[in-house]
Phi, psi and omega in degrees: 000123181276180184296322180297319180293321177296320179295317180293333181282346180289150174297154181306320182296317181291324177296321179295317179296321179297317180294322178296315180296317180296320178295320179296317179296321178297319178295316181299311180295324178297325179277321186293321183298310177296323180296317180295317179296318180297318179296319180296317179294321179296321179295318179294321178297317179298319180293318178296322179293321178296317178295320180297318179295323178296315179296317179298320180293321178296318178294320181293327183259014184302314181297320180293320179296316179297322179294319178294321178296319179295320179293320178296319178296321179297319178295315181295324180298329180295333182276352180290332177254113182301142178293143179287175174301130188297321182301312180292320179300313181291320182295319179296316179293324179291317181296328178296338179251010181060044176249138178255131176255106186283343187212131172239141176218108180283141175260157176296147178295141180242121179290142175237099185068210182262340190248354185225160172214154180250128175243125187237151177226131176268135175227159176229142179234137184243142174050053184256137175285153185296322181298313180295323179298314180297317179296321178297316179293325177297318179300321179292312184293329183267004178296147177279001174271157175283075184232141178207160176272117185255350176208140186211129176229130183235132179225128180282133175276133187288338188281334185233154180289318183236069180219123188227144171256132185232139170234129180216155174247125179249129183245142172244137183249123186249139174270130180254143174068211185276155177293152180283180182301320181295318180291323177296320179297320179295319178297318181297317179298317181296317181296319179297317179297316180297322180295316180295321181292333182275351180289147180289000000 
């Protein structure tokens, strides 16, 4: 007995219910398929639009990204040459400006993460003119070593118009052990560039 014969053998009420159920299922499937396809296409469109916006943003910010990469490389390059002993470094810069540093006080080294440490030295300057002070600070700040002024106190002497007492802490930051992943990547990029430039 085939399906048609089975259907004809059903009582009229059951045949009517079967037709209603089949019609309802047909309507549901007819609606669900387009809705599902539409939802899938909408999701893909949203993803493509998100990717397009990301690419557009990268192109728009390309110059800024390159500038940040160059600045990061410049910072990493400063750590390739270890900073000298701070007392000698500061004394040489002071003597070049005819400044006398009467007191040096080294601080214990302070670890910074696993790969770096900070070594600091306290110095005091007496009866110093503002011009010489500024030039001295410029020499420290413009050094190609990873050195910076991390603490600074300035006090005006009452007896003279341009006479200042200064106390400052100068810190040198040292890289310990092997370079990190970012530094290795920078080295790899530099080596590749140098190789290409050296090719005939």
